[in-house]
Every structure is written in structure tokens, then in C-alpha cells.
C-alpha positions as CSV (number, residue, x, y, z in Angstrom):
1,M,90.4,133.6,101.8
2,K,92.7,135.7,104.0
3,N,92.4,133.7,106.9
4,H,93.3,130.6,104.7
5,I,96.7,132.3,103.5
6,R,97.4,133.2,107.0
7,S,97.1,129.8,108.5
8,V,99.0,128.2,105.8
9,S,101.9,130.8,106.3
10,I,102.0,130.4,110.0
11,L,102.1,126.7,110.0
12,S,104.8,126.8,107.3
13,A,107.0,129.1,109.1
14,F,106.5,127.1,112.6
15,G,107.7,123.9,110.9
16,L,110.8,125.7,109.4
17,L,111.7,127.2,112.7
18,T,112.2,123.7,114.0
19,L,115.1,123.2,111.3
20,L,116.9,126.2,112.4
21,P,119.2,124.5,114.9
22,L,120.3,121.9,112.4
23,S,121.4,124.7,110.1
24,I,125.1,125.3,109.4
25,H,126.8,128.3,107.7
26,G,128.3,127.7,104.2
27,D,127.9,127.7,100.6
28,E,125.4,125.6,98.8
29,H,126.5,122.6,96.6
30,H,126.8,123.1,93.0
31,G,125.5,120.6,90.3
32,L,122.3,118.7,89.7
33,Y,119.2,119.5,92.2
34,F,115.9,118.3,93.0
35,S,112.9,120.4,94.6
36,A,109.5,119.7,95.8
37,D,106.9,121.9,97.2
38,L,103.3,121.3,98.7
39,G,100.8,124.0,99.8
40,G,97.6,125.9,99.2
41,A,96.2,127.0,95.8
42,L,93.8,130.0,95.7
43,V,92.3,130.7,92.0
44,E,91.0,134.2,91.5
45,S,87.2,134.5,90.2
46,T,87.6,133.7,86.5
47,A,85.5,134.8,83.6
48,L,82.8,132.0,82.2
49,N,82.9,133.0,78.6
50,E,80.6,130.1,77.6
51,F,78.6,127.6,79.1
52,P,75.7,125.3,77.6
53,D,72.5,127.4,77.8
54,A,74.2,129.9,80.3
55,P,73.8,133.5,79.8
56,P,77.0,135.5,78.8
57,G,79.3,137.4,81.1
58,G,79.2,134.8,84.0
59,K,81.9,134.2,86.7
60,V,83.5,131.1,88.0
61,E,84.2,130.9,91.8
62,F,86.6,128.2,93.3
63,N,87.2,126.9,96.8
64,P,90.9,126.9,98.1
65,G,92.7,124.0,96.9
66,V,96.0,122.1,96.9
67,R,99.4,122.3,95.0
68,L,102.0,119.6,94.4
69,S,105.2,120.3,92.3
70,A,108.6,118.7,91.6
71,A,111.4,120.3,89.9
72,G,114.9,119.4,88.9
73,G,117.9,121.1,86.9
74,Y,121.3,122.4,87.4
75,R,122.9,124.6,90.0
76,V,125.5,126.7,88.2
77,N,126.9,128.8,90.9
78,D,125.9,130.4,94.3
79,W,123.3,132.7,92.5
80,F,121.9,131.0,89.4
81,S,120.2,127.8,88.6
82,A,118.1,126.5,85.5
83,G,115.7,123.6,85.1
84,G,112.0,122.6,84.7
85,E,109.0,121.9,87.0
86,F,106.0,119.6,86.9
87,G,103.0,120.0,89.2
88,V,99.4,119.7,89.7
89,M,96.7,122.1,91.3
90,W,93.2,121.2,92.4
91,N,90.3,123.3,93.2
92,T,86.5,122.5,93.5
93,F,83.8,125.0,92.1
94,K,82.0,127.1,94.8
95,D,78.6,126.8,93.0
96,A,78.8,123.4,91.4
97,D,79.8,119.8,92.0
98,G,82.9,119.4,90.1
99,Y,86.4,120.6,89.9
100,L,89.3,122.4,88.0
101,S,92.7,120.8,87.7
102,Q,95.8,122.5,86.4
103,T,98.8,120.5,85.5
104,P,101.8,122.8,84.7
105,L,105.0,121.9,82.7
106,L,107.3,124.8,83.2
107,A,110.9,125.9,82.4
108,N,112.5,127.7,85.2
109,V,115.4,130.0,85.8
110,E,116.2,131.0,89.5
111,F,118.4,133.6,91.0
112,R,119.6,133.6,94.7
113,L,121.1,136.1,97.2
114,P,124.2,134.3,98.4
115,N,125.3,135.3,101.9
116,K,126.9,133.9,105.1
117,S,123.9,133.2,107.0
118,Q,121.4,130.2,106.9
119,I,118.7,132.1,105.1
120,V,118.8,132.3,101.4
121,P,116.4,134.7,99.7
122,F,115.4,133.7,95.8
123,I,113.2,134.6,92.8
124,G,112.7,132.7,89.7
125,G,109.9,131.9,87.1
126,G,109.7,130.7,83.5
127,P,107.2,129.8,80.6
128,G,105.6,126.6,79.5
129,M,102.1,125.0,79.4
130,S,99.3,123.6,81.4
131,F,97.1,120.7,81.0
132,N,93.7,121.7,82.3
133,A,90.7,119.8,82.9
134,V,87.3,120.1,84.3
135,W,84.6,117.3,85.7
136,F,81.2,117.8,86.6
137,D,79.0,115.5,88.4
138,N,75.7,116.5,86.5
139,D,75.8,120.0,87.5
140,N,76.0,123.3,85.8
141,L,77.4,126.7,86.3
142,G,76.0,130.2,85.4
143,G,72.4,128.8,85.4
144,G,73.3,126.7,82.3
145,S,72.3,123.1,81.3
146,R,73.6,120.2,83.4
147,V,76.7,118.7,82.6
148,D,78.0,115.3,83.2
149,G,81.8,114.0,82.6
150,S,85.0,115.6,82.0
151,A,86.9,117.4,79.5
152,G,90.7,118.8,78.9
153,D,92.7,121.5,77.1
154,V,96.3,122.4,76.7
155,V,97.0,126.0,77.0
156,F,100.0,128.4,77.5
157,A,101.1,129.3,80.9
158,W,103.9,130.8,82.9
159,Q,104.8,131.8,86.6
160,L,106.7,133.8,89.0
161,Y,107.8,132.8,92.4
162,G,109.9,133.9,95.4
163,G,110.5,132.8,98.9
164,L,113.2,132.0,101.5
165,R,115.2,128.9,102.1
166,F,116.9,127.7,105.5
167,K,120.1,126.0,104.8
168,I,120.2,122.5,106.6
169,N,123.6,121.8,105.3
170,E,125.4,122.6,102.0
171,Y,123.2,119.9,100.1
172,M,119.7,120.4,101.7
173,S,117.5,123.5,102.3
174,A,113.8,123.9,103.4
175,G,111.7,127.0,103.1
176,V,108.5,128.9,102.3
177,V,107.8,129.7,98.5
178,Y,105.1,131.9,97.1
179,K,104.1,131.1,93.5
180,Y,101.8,133.2,91.0
181,F,100.8,131.0,88.0
182,D,98.9,132.4,85.0
183,A,97.4,130.1,82.3
184,Q,95.5,131.3,79.1
185,A,92.0,130.9,78.4
186,S,90.6,127.1,78.3
187,K,88.0,125.5,76.0
188,F,86.6,122.4,77.0
189,D,84.3,120.3,74.5
190,V,80.7,119.2,75.7
191,D,79.2,116.2,73.9
192,N,75.8,116.5,72.5
193,T,75.7,120.1,72.1
194,S,77.1,122.7,69.7
195,Q,78.2,124.7,72.6
196,D,81.5,124.5,74.7
197,I,82.5,125.5,78.1
198,R,85.2,128.2,78.0
199,F,86.9,129.7,80.9
200,G,89.0,133.1,80.9
201,K,92.7,133.2,81.9
202,T,93.2,131.9,85.4
203,H,95.3,133.3,87.9
204,T,96.6,131.2,90.8
205,H,98.4,132.3,93.9
206,C,100.1,129.4,95.8
207,I,102.0,129.4,99.3
208,S,103.8,126.3,100.0
209,A,106.6,124.6,101.9
210,C,109.5,123.5,100.0
211,F,112.6,121.4,100.2
212,S,115.7,121.3,97.9
213,M,118.7,118.8,97.6
214,S,121.7,119.0,95.5
215,Y,124.0,116.2,94.3
């Protein structure tokens, strides 16, 4: 897992360094903005609170996955902006043929540190919801009965993020962002049984390359 994070960070940094010769000094443009990011998603071990015919106290382990996000809003001044974000995260199970997807819909506020260089540090975050779904291909978790098919749930979620952007010009920038995403416990209905699939809270760490444009 540590090697995966290191590889993503190195590749993202290398790509951004190629943009530095294009950079210029100057303030960022105020007004409407659009941003997007793409990178890796690592979900921590999650409690398996219930699975058909599985003993209690289990854990769910996930393989490294991917996150794609798009955001938009209004850049009020050099140091503050507000808006919303939509995204999707996808991780397969380590011990089963299936996956967990998390689709966040979040409100964001962002604070930047304006300066005369082309490098702009930023932090942000906000609350919202996540549309979580699981899919199993006739497999199980925690030694329970086999399950085939998919189910979904909607839960409260929030995130915090921070990173660095490199100004290409007053309208565009590219950078690296780390996002911590927290989603509440999920419940997934299972047909033909009185038991459900219940996961504990999910904690997801994402490192992505990002791009932003203002209008």
C-alpha cells in the first residue's frame, strides 16, 4: 500500500514539473470555476457488521482502487471559494469476487494561500452524502453464504482535502491533491434471507492529479 501511494505521488509530481516552464506569475481569476481530479483510492479495513450466515466481528479488506471527481463553484477572491463536488470511487474486495463503489455528492469550501509565486497551497472540505453500492459474483465475505447481485444505500459523508496547485496562467492551474473521505455505515439488502450486509464506516485516502479552470 505504501509503495502504491509513493508511485502515484512520484508520477503526479513528474507530470506537474513539465508544466512549470509554462507558468506565469499573477493573481488567479475570480468568478466561476471548474475543476477535476483523477487518482488512486485506498480504503482502510472496514468492519463487517453483518453478512448472511457469517460469524460476527469480521473485517472487509479492499484492493487499491480509483477515484474520479468533478467540482464547480464560485471563486470569491484570491483566498476563498465555495461550490460542490461529484465523484466516484471504486475498490474491489481482497477476499471476494466483487466491489464497493462510493459516489459522493458534497458541498465544499476552499481556502488558498495567495502569493507571488506560481505555487498555491490550498485546503478545503465539506459535508454531503454518498451513494454506496456493493456487487458480488456469487461469492461471500467473512465465511458467510454466497451472494450474487448488487445493492445500494445512501449515507452521510464528508471530506477534507489539501494540496498544491501550479499556476499555468491566471485562468488555469494543475496540481496534486490529497483527500480524506469518511462515509457512515452502510446497509445493503439481501434477497431471500432475513439477514443483510452491513459495513461499518468507510475511511478512504485518495491521492490525485488535479486541474482547475476559472471563467
